[in-house]
MDTraj code that builds the backbone (N, CA, C; nanometers):
import mdtraj as md
import numpy as np

residues = "MET ASN ASN ARG THR PHE ASN ASP TYR LYS ILE GLU PHE ARG ALA VAL ILE ARG SER VAL LEU ALA ASN SER GLU GLU GLY ARG LEU ASP GLU SER GLY PHE PRO ALA TYR ALA HIS GLN ASN PRO LEU ILE ASN TRP LEU PHE TRP GLN ARG LEU ARG LYS VAL MET GLU TYR ILE GLU LYS GLU ALA PRO TYR ALA ARG VAL LEU ASP PHE GLY CYS GLY SER GLY VAL MET LEU PRO PHE LEU CYS GLN LEU SER GLU GLN VAL ILE ALA MET ASP ILE ASP LEU VAL PRO PHE GLU ARG VAL SER HIS GLU ARG ALA PHE PRO ALA ASN LEU THR ALA HIS ASP ALA ARG ASN THR ASN LEU LYS ASP LEU PRO LYS THR SER PHE ASP LEU ILE VAL ALA TRP TYR PRO ALA ARG CYS THR GLU ALA VAL ARG SER ALA LEU ALA THR SER GLU SER THR THR THR VAL ALA LEU PHE GLU ARG GLN PRO GLY ILE SER THR LEU SER THR PRO ALA THR PHE PHE ARG ALA LEU SER THR".split()
xyz = np.array([
    [0.3717, 1.7332, -0.3754],
    [0.3478, 1.7618, -0.2550],
    [0.3509, 1.9526, -0.2979],
    [0.2457, 1.9830, -0.2591],
    [0.2395, 2.1182, -0.2935],
    [0.2994, 2.2353, -0.1932],
    [0.3128, 2.3149, -0.2555],
    [0.4318, 2.4439, -0.1590],
    [0.3500, 2.4043, -0.0116],
    [0.2466, 2.4630, 0.0271],
    [0.1943, 2.5063, 0.1182],
    [0.2292, 2.3606, 0.2247],
    [0.1764, 2.2641, 0.2118],
    [0.2196, 2.1172, 0.2540],
    [0.3308, 2.0780, 0.2790],
    [0.4241, 2.0970, 0.1790],
    [0.5589, 2.0885, 0.2396],
    [0.6197, 2.2013, 0.3231],
    [0.5724, 2.3268, 0.3362],
    [0.6406, 2.4210, 0.4397],
    [0.5716, 2.3527, 0.5342],
    [0.4297, 2.3519, 0.5604],
    [0.3673, 2.3023, 0.6401],
    [0.4446, 2.1563, 0.7284],
    [0.5504, 2.0732, 0.6566],
    [0.5779, 1.9729, 0.6899],
    [0.7429, 1.9960, 0.7522],
    [0.7801, 2.0748, 0.6607],
    [0.9371, 2.1168, 0.7213],
    [0.9024, 2.2235, 0.8343],
    [0.8321, 2.3109, 0.8662],
    [0.7958, 2.3585, 1.0004],
    [0.7962, 2.3222, 1.0675],
    [0.7118, 2.2048, 1.1078],
    [0.6733, 2.0948, 1.2247],
    [0.8113, 2.0108, 1.2544],
    [0.8622, 1.9778, 1.1301],
    [1.0157, 1.8751, 1.1304],
    [1.0781, 1.9644, 1.1986],
    [1.1111, 2.0469, 1.1524],
    [1.2299, 2.1748, 1.2037],
    [1.2064, 2.1998, 1.3318],
    [1.0659, 2.2063, 1.4055],
    [1.0682, 2.2528, 1.5376],
    [1.1050, 2.1530, 1.6234],
    [1.0871, 2.0265, 1.5593],
    [1.1199, 1.8975, 1.6450],
    [1.2702, 1.8761, 1.6559],
    [1.3330, 1.9040, 1.5702],
    [1.4614, 1.8938, 1.5108],
    [1.5565, 1.9773, 1.6264],
    [1.4807, 2.1237, 1.6199],
    [1.5871, 2.2177, 1.7568],
    [1.5174, 2.1497, 1.8702],
    [1.3896, 2.1170, 1.9149],
    [1.3555, 2.0643, 2.0459],
    [1.4766, 1.9551, 2.1001],
    [1.4722, 1.8789, 1.9873],
    [1.5302, 1.7176, 2.0713],
    [1.6967, 1.7902, 2.0586],
    [1.7483, 1.8858, 1.9416],
    [1.8818, 1.9601, 1.9760],
    [1.9056, 2.0305, 2.0876],
    [1.8102, 2.1219, 2.1378],
    [1.8465, 2.1733, 2.2301],
    [1.8564, 2.1068, 2.3392],
    [1.7674, 1.9421, 2.3704],
    [1.8150, 1.8889, 2.4883],
    [1.8861, 1.7539, 2.4355],
    [2.0118, 1.7699, 2.3674],
    [2.1033, 1.6608, 2.3423],
    [2.3010, 1.7025, 2.3575],
    [2.3663, 1.6302, 2.3651],
    [2.4623, 1.6212, 2.3836],
    [2.5435, 1.7154, 2.2478],
    [2.6290, 1.8137, 2.2696],
    [2.6725, 1.8874, 2.1426],
    [2.7449, 1.7818, 2.0697],
    [2.7036, 1.7388, 1.9515],
    [2.7572, 1.6835, 1.8325],
    [2.6860, 1.5532, 1.7924],
    [2.6183, 1.5103, 1.9167],
    [2.5895, 1.3768, 1.9075],
    [2.5107, 1.3142, 1.7737],
    [2.4085, 1.4452, 1.7061],
    [2.3208, 1.3899, 1.5938],
    [2.3697, 1.5253, 1.5045],
    [2.4977, 1.5290, 1.4921],
    [2.5558, 1.5808, 1.3333],
    [2.5155, 1.4762, 1.2521],
    [2.5847, 1.3560, 1.2403],
    [2.6054, 1.2648, 1.1683],
    [2.4034, 1.2402, 1.1349],
    [2.3549, 1.2612, 1.1515],
    [2.1908, 1.2134, 1.1098],
    [2.1040, 1.3749, 1.0433],
    [2.1989, 1.4480, 1.0268],
    [2.1721, 1.5984, 0.9884],
    [2.0947, 1.6820, 1.0464],
    [2.1071, 1.6908, 1.1672],
    [2.0186, 1.7626, 1.2669],
    [2.0015, 1.9231, 1.2323],
    [2.1880, 1.9593, 1.2220],
    [2.2364, 2.0771, 1.2400],
    [2.1711, 2.1494, 1.0929],
    [2.1607, 2.0839, 1.0035],
    [2.1695, 2.1327, 0.8795],
    [2.0418, 2.1745, 0.8608],
    [1.9101, 2.0954, 0.8817],
    [1.7863, 2.0850, 0.9079],
    [1.7070, 2.2062, 0.9707],
    [1.7967, 2.2388, 1.0628],
    [1.7651, 2.3726, 1.1685],
    [1.8533, 2.4496, 1.1890],
    [1.9568, 2.4564, 1.1123],
    [2.0449, 2.5739, 1.0444],
    [1.9515, 2.7052, 1.0493],
    [2.0439, 2.7911, 1.1396],
    [2.0153, 2.9498, 1.1642],
    [2.0666, 2.9683, 1.0418],
    [2.1713, 2.9425, 0.9543],
    [2.1717, 3.0109, 0.8278],
    [2.0780, 2.9901, 0.7280],
    [2.0591, 3.0878, 0.6808],
    [1.8670, 3.0734, 0.6048],
    [1.9165, 2.9708, 0.4391],
    [2.0318, 3.0135, 0.3998],
    [2.0742, 2.9452, 0.2885],
    [2.0931, 2.8052, 0.3176],
    [2.1940, 2.7941, 0.4000],
    [2.2419, 2.6258, 0.4276],
    [2.0755, 2.5158, 0.4880],
    [1.9910, 2.5952, 0.5204],
    [1.8723, 2.5777, 0.5498],
    [1.8176, 2.5318, 0.4205],
    [1.7809, 2.5889, 0.3624],
    [1.7265, 2.6191, 0.1976],
    [1.7751, 2.5211, 0.1453],
    [1.8886, 2.4835, 0.1122],
    [1.9448, 2.3754, 0.0659],
    [1.9050, 2.2495, 0.0760],
    [1.9189, 2.2526, 0.2110],
    [1.9147, 2.0755, 0.2668],
    [1.7625, 2.0733, 0.2827],
    [1.6470, 2.1609, 0.3095],
    [1.5308, 2.1423, 0.2798],
    [1.4886, 2.1131, 0.1083],
    [1.4944, 2.1748, 0.0420],
    [1.5444, 2.1878, -0.1114],
    [1.5494, 2.0462, -0.1603],
    [1.6953, 1.9880, -0.1261],
    [1.7190, 1.8510, -0.1433],
    [1.6413, 1.7693, -0.0989],
    [1.5609, 1.7509, 0.0148],
    [1.4630, 1.6916, 0.0733],
    [1.3462, 1.7189, -0.0410],
    [1.3172, 1.8052, -0.0573],
    [1.1836, 1.8216, -0.1493],
    [1.2041, 1.7828, -0.2824],
    [1.3048, 1.8047, -0.2982],
    [1.3548, 1.7299, -0.4522],
    [1.3340, 1.5744, -0.4286],
    [1.3786, 1.5350, -0.3597],
    [1.3317, 1.3497, -0.3205],
    [1.2415, 1.3633, -0.3559],
    [1.1616, 1.4050, -0.2699],
    [1.0299, 1.3678, -0.2366],
    [0.9349, 1.3909, -0.3289],
    [0.9805, 1.4751, -0.4289],
    [0.8985, 1.5108, -0.5607],
    [0.9198, 1.4156, -0.6660],
    [1.0433, 1.3431, -0.6451],
    [1.0817, 1.2266, -0.7432],
    [1.0096, 1.1004, -0.6945],
    [1.0079, 1.0791, -0.5869],
    [0.9212, 0.9584, -0.4864],
    [0.8013, 0.9562, -0.5574],
    [0.7456, 1.0896, -0.5357],
    [0.5802, 1.0995, -0.5196],
    [0.5018, 1.0580, -0.6680],
    [0.6143, 1.0521, -0.7621],
    [0.5559, 1.0335, -0.8957],
    [0.5173, 0.9199, -0.9279],
    [0.5760, 0.8018, -0.8462],
    [0.5515, 0.6548, -0.8298],
    [0.4547, 0.5881, -0.7794],
    [0.4169, 0.7138, -0.6244],
    [0.3440, 0.6546, -0.5339],
    [0.1537, 0.5774, -0.6046],
    [0.1223, 0.5041, -0.5344],
    [0.1360, 0.4722, -0.3756],
    [0.2525, 0.3180, -0.4043],
    [0.3524, 0.2842, -0.2764],
    [0.4066, 0.2243, -0.3035],
    [0.3557, 0.0661, -0.1642],
    [0.3685, -0.0665, -0.2016],
    [0.3406, -0.1329, -0.0664],
    [0.4600, -0.1495, -0.0254],
    [0.5326, -0.1832, -0.0221],
    [0.6700, -0.1730, 0.0346],
    [0.8530, -0.0840, 0.0228],
    [0.8172, 0.0111, 0.1449],
    [0.9500, 0.1091, 0.1259],
    [1.0361, 0.0836, 0.2090],
    [1.1606, 0.0942, 0.1856],
    [1.3010, 0.0738, 0.3249],
    [1.3465, 0.2251, 0.3118],
    [1.3580, 0.2531, 0.4332],
    [1.4607, 0.3898, 0.3869],
    [1.5686, 0.3301, 0.4759],
    [1.6979, 0.3099, 0.4064],
    [1.8285, 0.2862, 0.4310],
    [1.8843, 0.4097, 0.4875],
    [1.9285, 0.3936, 0.5863],
    [2.0153, 0.5379, 0.6568],
    [1.9110, 0.6457, 0.6820],
    [1.8248, 0.6099, 0.7547],
    [1.6592, 0.7017, 0.8251],
    [1.6992, 0.7960, 0.8958],
    [1.8450, 0.7978, 0.9622],
    [1.8653, 0.9479, 1.0375],
    [1.7592, 0.9409, 1.1100],
    [1.7358, 1.0793, 1.1331],
    [1.5963, 1.1354, 1.2184],
    [1.5062, 1.0860, 1.2020],
    [1.4960, 1.0199, 1.0362],
    [1.3303, 0.9812, 1.0098],
    [1.2714, 1.1233, 0.9603],
    [1.3351, 1.2441, 0.8853],
    [1.2930, 1.3348, 0.8222],
    [1.1747, 1.3066, 0.7199],
    [1.2360, 1.1544, 0.6658],
    [1.1537, 1.1612, 0.5561],
    [1.0642, 1.0661, 0.5514],
    [1.0469, 1.0072, 0.7267],
    [0.9057, 0.8830, 0.7552],
    [0.7856, 0.9352, 0.7420],
    [0.7593, 1.0303, 0.7853],
    [0.6158, 1.0823, 0.7721],
    [0.5645, 1.0879, 0.6162],
    [0.6972, 1.0870, 0.5833],
    [0.6236, 1.1536, 0.4227],
    [0.6344, 0.9766, 0.3423],
    [0.7195, 0.9253, 0.3883],
    [0.6999, 0.7552, 0.2691],
    [0.5590, 0.6892, 0.3728],
    [0.5495, 0.7372, 0.5095],
    [0.4443, 0.6162, 0.5456],
    [0.3162, 0.6606, 0.4960],
    [0.3197, 0.8260, 0.4291],
    [0.1915, 0.8373, 0.3607],
    [0.1460, 0.7883, 0.2252],
    [0.2514, 0.7397, 0.1534],
    [0.2496, 0.6669, 0.0210],
    [0.2808, 0.5269, 0.0408],
    [0.3076, 0.4897, 0.1558],
    [0.2857, 0.3395, 0.1347],
    [0.2242, 0.2768, 0.2412],
    [0.2217, 0.1451, 0.2349],
    [0.1354, 0.0494, 0.3224],
    [0.2595, 0.0187, 0.4613],
    [0.3798, -0.0155, 0.4085],
    [0.4298, -0.0618, 0.5215],
    [0.6078, 0.0057, 0.4617],
    [0.6383, 0.0756, 0.5496],
    [0.7923, 0.1689, 0.5793],
    [0.8703, 0.1200, 0.6912],
    [0.9851, 0.0351, 0.6332],
    [1.0993, 0.0042, 0.7184],
    [1.1788, 0.0594, 0.6682],
    [1.2270, 0.1180, 0.8344],
    [1.3305, 0.2505, 0.8564],
    [1.4596, 0.1865, 0.9108],
    [1.5647, 0.2037, 0.8938],
    [1.7016, 0.0760, 0.9125],
    [1.8316, 0.2049, 0.8994],
    [1.9047, 0.2022, 1.0192],
    [2.0207, 0.2794, 1.0293],
    [2.0978, 0.2215, 1.1445],
    [2.2174, 0.2455, 1.1229],
    [2.2869, 0.2190, 1.1864],
    [2.2933, 0.2952, 1.3308],
    [2.2873, 0.3872, 1.3746],
    [2.2763, 0.4588, 1.4821],
    [2.1002, 0.4532, 1.4785],
    [2.0332, 0.4630, 1.5662],
    [1.8762, 0.4488, 1.5672],
    [1.8510, 0.5808, 1.6959],
    [1.9447, 0.6331, 1.7956],
    [1.9684, 0.7301, 1.8286],
    [1.8980, 0.8580, 1.8037],
    [1.9022, 0.8842, 1.6855],
    [1.8512, 1.0355, 1.6304],
    [1.6751, 0.9671, 1.6563],
    [1.6739, 0.8691, 1.5605],
    [1.5307, 0.8659, 1.5466],
    [1.4719, 0.8130, 1.6518],
    [1.4832, 0.7848, 1.7984],
    [1.4174, 0.7565, 1.8625],
    [1.4154, 0.8862, 1.9710],
    [1.5001, 0.9676, 1.9782],
    [1.5015, 1.0896, 2.0265],
    [1.3745, 1.1922, 1.9317],
    [1.3385, 1.1525, 1.8035],
    [1.2349, 1.2373, 1.7302],
    [1.1286, 1.2039, 1.8053],
    [1.1119, 1.0230, 1.8063],
    [0.9979, 0.9843, 1.8197],
    [0.9249, 0.9945, 1.9530],
    [1.0110, 1.0538, 2.0406],
    [0.9917, 1.1062, 2.1851],
    [0.8875, 1.2233, 2.1683],
    [0.9264, 1.2860, 2.0630],
    [0.8922, 1.4883, 2.0184],
    [0.7903, 1.4503, 1.9586],
    [0.7316, 1.3354, 1.8550],
    [0.6804, 1.3514, 1.7720],
    [0.6336, 1.1801, 1.7449],
    [0.4950, 1.1422, 1.6949],
    [0.4503, 1.0187, 1.6856],
    [0.4590, 1.0099, 1.5643],
    [0.4976, 0.8490, 1.5004],
    [0.5169, 0.8236, 1.3760],
    [0.4224, 0.7215, 1.3258],
    [0.3774, 0.7307, 1.2073],
    [0.2466, 0.6240, 1.1798],
    [0.2911, 0.5067, 1.2012],
    [0.1676, 0.4053, 1.2237],
    [0.1756, 0.2471, 1.2671],
    [0.2280, 0.2070, 1.1471],
    [0.2533, 0.2034, 1.0408],
    [0.2819, 0.1573, 0.9627],
    [0.3977, 0.1792, 0.9236],
    [0.5082, 0.1929, 1.0351],
    [0.6598, 0.1974, 1.0482],
    [0.6920, 0.1249, 1.1155],
    [0.8241, 0.0694, 1.0992],
    [0.8852, -0.0103, 1.1755],
    [1.0300, 0.0259, 1.1433],
    [1.0813, 0.0451, 1.2643],
    [1.2264, 0.0858, 1.2630],
    [1.3161, -0.0639, 1.2844],
    [1.4362, -0.0988, 1.2279],
    [1.5461, -0.1604, 1.2620],
    [1.6941, -0.1211, 1.2875],
    [1.7673, -0.1570, 1.3704],
    [1.8878, -0.1405, 1.4214],
    [2.0002, -0.2189, 1.3309],
    [2.0639, -0.1137, 1.2136],
    [2.1349, -0.2297, 1.0792],
    [2.2241, -0.2707, 1.1645],
    [2.2283, -0.2891, 1.2773],
    [2.4040, -0.3723, 1.3311],
    [2.3014, -0.4668, 1.3637],
    [2.2260, -0.4931, 1.3888],
    [2.1796, -0.5908, 1.4842],
    [2.0261, -0.6575, 1.3818],
    [2.0786, -0.6508, 1.2936],
    [1.9317, -0.7078, 1.1721],
    [2.0305, -0.7982, 1.1089],
    [1.9867, -0.8808, 1.0586],
    [2.0633, -0.9695, 0.9180],
    [2.0153, -0.9388, 0.8332],
    [2.0600, -0.8952, 0.7510],
    [2.0174, -0.8686, 0.5760],
    [1.9659, -0.9659, 0.5262],
    [1.9725, -1.0949, 0.5829],
    [1.9193, -1.2210, 0.5232],
    [1.7573, -1.2230, 0.5533],
    [1.7046, -1.1921, 0.6932],
    [1.5845, -1.1571, 0.7044],
    [1.4884, -1.0109, 0.5978],
    [1.5243, -0.9470, 0.5572],
    [1.4544, -0.8736, 0.4970],
    [1.4567, -0.9430, 0.3531],
    [1.3303, -0.9383, 0.3101],
    [1.3033, -1.0421, 0.2082],
    [1.3480, -0.9513, 0.0886],
    [1.4077, -1.0590, -0.0138],
    [1.4650, -1.0283, -0.1624],
    [1.3685, -0.9641, -0.2463],
    [1.3801, -0.8659, -0.2934],
    [1.2922, -0.7974, -0.4183],
    [1.1465, -0.7383, -0.3857],
    [1.1654, -0.7561, -0.2304],
    [1.0422, -0.7321, -0.1703],
    [0.9602, -0.5674, -0.1790],
    [1.0735, -0.4444, -0.2164],
    [1.0327, -0.3493, -0.1783],
    [1.0300, -0.2812, -0.3122],
    [0.9125, -0.1987, -0.3102],
    [0.8810, -0.0840, -0.4308],
    [0.9782, -0.0132, -0.4511],
    [1.0444, 0.0306, -0.3604],
    [1.1201, 0.1525, -0.3393],
    [1.2157, 0.1185, -0.2123],
    [1.3756, 0.1559, -0.2311],
    [1.4268, 0.1842, -0.1446],
    [1.4839, 0.3497, -0.1535],
    [1.4827, 0.3643, 0.0086],
    [1.5544, 0.5413, -0.0048],
    [1.6734, 0.4817, 0.0306],
    [1.8000, 0.5945, -0.0105],
    [1.9172, 0.6090, 0.0382],
    [1.9589, 0.6720, -0.0132],
    [1.9139, 0.8345, 0.0956],
    [1.9593, 0.9920, 0.0621],
    [2.0542, 1.0337, 0.1122],
    [2.1367, 0.9524, 0.2503],
    [2.2505, 0.9978, 0.2842],
    [2.3694, 0.9207, 0.2602],
    [2.4468, 0.9596, 0.1539],
    [2.5352, 0.8415, 0.0949],
    [2.6591, 0.7783, 0.1803],
    [2.6837, 0.8650, 0.2566],
    [2.7853, 0.8663, 0.3713],
    [2.7703, 0.7618, 0.4680],
    [2.6225, 0.7346, 0.5156],
    [2.6183, 0.7156, 0.6223],
    [2.5926, 0.5160, 0.5729],
    [2.4902, 0.5052, 0.4600],
    [2.4676, 0.4428, 0.3840],
    [2.5669, 0.3586, 0.3319],
    [2.6727, 0.4091, 0.2839],
    [2.7874, 0.3444, 0.2285],
    [2.8670, 0.2894, 0.3202],
    [2.8489, 0.3168, 0.4602],
    [2.9087, 0.2632, 0.5765],
    [2.8274, 0.1510, 0.6240],
    [2.7046, 0.1537, 0.6319],
    [2.6757, 0.0299, 0.6698],
    [2.6050, -0.0770, 0.5382],
    [2.6098, -0.0419, 0.4443],
    [2.6725, -0.1298, 0.3189],
    [2.8045, -0.2389, 0.3061],
    [2.8531, -0.0783, 0.3282],
    [3.0284, -0.1687, 0.3069],
    [3.0260, -0.2350, 0.4431],
    [2.9821, -0.2190, 0.5629],
    [2.9957, -0.3401, 0.6867],
    [2.9150, -0.4436, 0.6409],
    [2.8386, -0.4514, 0.6029],
    [2.7151, -0.5643, 0.5458],
    [2.8319, -0.6588, 0.4225],
    [2.8916, -0.5702, 0.3315],
    [2.9412, -0.6274, 0.2483],
    [3.0775, -0.7076, 0.2931],
    [3.1351, -0.6303, 0.4004],
    [3.2404, -0.7452, 0.4509],
    [3.2259, -0.8667, 0.5417],
    [3.0672, -0.9202, 0.5677],
    [3.0605, -1.0104, 0.6129],
    [2.9833, -1.1579, 0.5110],
    [2.9698, -1.2389, 0.5455],
    [2.9136, -1.3268, 0.4652],
    [2.7845, -1.3206, 0.3983],
    [2.7518, -1.2317, 0.4369],
    [2.5773, -1.1801, 0.3941],
    [2.6136, -1.0733, 0.2806],
    [2.7261, -1.0860, 0.2108],
    [2.7233, -0.9824, 0.1191],
    [2.6997, -1.0130, -0.0184],
    [2.6380, -1.1402, -0.0973],
    [2.5286, -1.1928, -0.1448],
    [2.4167, -1.1013, -0.1296],
    [2.3365, -1.1224, -0.0119],
    [2.2267, -1.0863, 0.0498],
    [2.2240, -0.9312, 0.0323],
    [2.3203, -0.8968, 0.0396],
    [2.3329, -0.7026, 0.0331],
    [2.3295, -0.6487, -0.1093],
    [2.4041, -0.7473, -0.2064],
    [2.3986, -0.6681, -0.3293],
    [2.2751, -0.7397, -0.3622],
    [2.2364, -0.8398, -0.3340],
    [2.0602, -0.9094, -0.4109],
    [1.9157, -0.7772, -0.3576],
    [1.9453, -0.7272, -0.2027],
    [1.8880, -0.6191, -0.1778],
    [1.8582, -0.4865, -0.2816],
    [2.0109, -0.4801, -0.2964],
    [2.0240, -0.3083, -0.3549],
    [2.0355, -0.3636, -0.4833],
    [2.0156, -0.4764, -0.6047],
    [1.9893, -0.4569, -0.7324],
    [1.8865, -0.3886, -0.7181],
    [1.8812, -0.3753, -0.8764],
    [1.7624, -0.2650, -0.9220],
    [1.6761, -0.3912, -0.9627],
    [1.5684, -0.3494, -0.8642],
    [1.4496, -0.4928, -0.9246],
    [1.3270, -0.4127, -0.9638],
    [1.2538, -0.4778, -0.9681],
    [1.1088, -0.4025, -1.0214],
    [1.0899, -0.3323, -0.9131],
    [1.0641, -0.1876, -0.9328],
    [1.1012, -0.0722, -0.8172],
    [1.1636, 0.0322, -0.8433],
    [1.1850, 0.0959, -0.7229],
    [1.2680, 0.2275, -0.7743],
    [1.3694, 0.2186, -0.6288],
    [1.5266, 0.2379, -0.7146],
    [1.5948, 0.2548, -0.5864],
    [1.6325, 0.4279, -0.5822],
    [1.6379, 0.4599, -0.4758],
    [1.6585, 0.6410, -0.4704],
    [1.7907, 0.6699, -0.3933],
    [1.9383, 0.6998, -0.4724],
    [2.0451, 0.7510, -0.3909],
    [2.0422, 0.8601, -0.4210],
    [2.0319, 0.9623, -0.3176],
    [2.0529, 1.1203, -0.3371],
    [2.2166, 1.1889, -0.3010],
    [2.3013, 1.2195, -0.3695],
    [2.4050, 1.2722, -0.3544],
    [2.4391, 1.4315, -0.3797],
    [2.5089, 1.4940, -0.2962],
    [2.4821, 1.6258, -0.3770],
    [2.5333, 1.6955, -0.4672],
    [2.6213, 1.5937, -0.5818],
    [2.6052, 1.6541, -0.7488],
    [2.4760, 1.5784, -0.7866],
    [2.4082, 1.4729, -0.7460],
    [2.2649, 1.4642, -0.8384],
    [2.1548, 1.5910, -0.7583],
    [2.1639, 1.6442, -0.6188],
    [2.0710, 1.7602, -0.6177],
    [2.0899, 1.9015, -0.7163],
    [2.2048, 1.8871, -0.6927],
    [2.2602, 2.0221, -0.8232],
    [2.2334, 2.0035, -0.9578],
    [2.2078, 1.8596, -1.0086],
    [2.1450, 1.8832, -1.0941],
    [2.0400, 1.8519, -1.1399],
    [1.9621, 1.7940, -1.0371],
    [1.8022, 1.8067, -1.0169],
    [1.7501, 1.9649, -0.9894],
    [1.8352, 2.0283, -0.9275],
    [1.8050, 2.1695, -0.9146],
    [1.7590, 2.3086, -1.0770],
    [1.9238, 2.2092, -1.1270],
    [1.9163, 2.3119, -1.2384],
    [1.8328, 2.2425, -1.3885],
    [1.7633, 2.1487, -1.3439],
    [1.6443, 2.0662, -1.4840],
    [1.5292, 2.1028, -1.4440],
])
top = md.Topology()
chain = top.add_chain()
for i, resn in enumerate(residues, 1):
    res = top.add_residue(resn, chain, resSeq=i)
    for name in ("N", "CA", "C"):
        top.add_atom(name, md.element.get_by_symbol(name[0]), res)
traj = md.Trajectory(xyz[None], top)
């Protein structure tokens, strides 16, 4: 993704996030990264968008994909990009309210389906069927994985997240800063 394309993506999504935040109860969307992506402090704003950009650059190298899972999709900030690179994108989160609120402000592509991780049996997701699994909010993803591992479906969860032919992408602040320095 070149600079202009990324900046256009950022400007459009940041405007949507700011609009959703303006109409939401205080603190309700904090866990989905809303404040960071619309932050008034230029450094904080830059850091969060640069982290997103680095993840996008990494993902883009192996595109196109047949099927992608965004595990912990939050507001859906990554979904339009993933939908451009994949035939089918599945978004999953333990709290779909942020995604739903963004969906009222912005249309998502038709090749996207969203699932509530609390109501979706992980056995219903075919094993080894994803070319790419994106989990780049580790705290939210860890909570969902931990919850799934605590159930009888632990083997399904492990199988879903095992490294299969394909790519699993997990971004943490430490890996982000390493990526910036390379």
